[in-house]
Residue, then its C-alpha position, 0 to 999 in steps of 0.5 A: m500500500t502506498q503512502a497516498r492510499r494509507r492517507i486516503v483510508l485514514a481520512l475516510l476512517s476518520l470521517l466515518g468515526l466523526a460521523a458515528l461520534f456525531l450520531w452518538l452525541q445526537y442520540f444522547h442529546g435527544r434523550r436528554a431533551l426528551r427527559a427534560y421536556k417530560a419533566g417539565l410537563v409533569a411539573q405543570g401537572e400533565k398526565l403522561t400515562i394512559e393509567a393516569s389520564t383515564p378516569p376511574p370507572a363508575i361503580e354503577a358501570q362496573r356493577s352493570a358490566d358484572d350483571l351483563l356478564q353473569a347473564a351472558w353465562q346463564l344462556r344455554d345452548g338450544a333454549i336461547v342460543p341456537t345450536h345450529p345458527p343459519g349459514a352466511m350468504k352463499f354464492v349461487s351464480p353470477g348476480k345471485a346469492s342464497v341468503g342464509w336465514q331463508v334456507t331451511v336447515q335439516v338438523r341431523g340428530 
């Protein structure tokens, strides 16, 4: 390797090293700036998490949800919930379809 090539390679490596150093410094500068911005928002009373910004659920709403879930678990197959629900609409021919709820279903027992 000649002296000129060594200098070119050294200069390129130095430029790459400086670019990497610049990017590394920018990364940490951005993190520090974000941390300071968040601290300022918290100092002003802003809520930065989802848990802190959502209001607590109302007791009546929680009771209603519990009642609804309990009622849903009491549904039985066959009595209220059909055991063989109708199929979806099916393609018959171009421009024609068979509607699922209009088709009679033969239940094999």
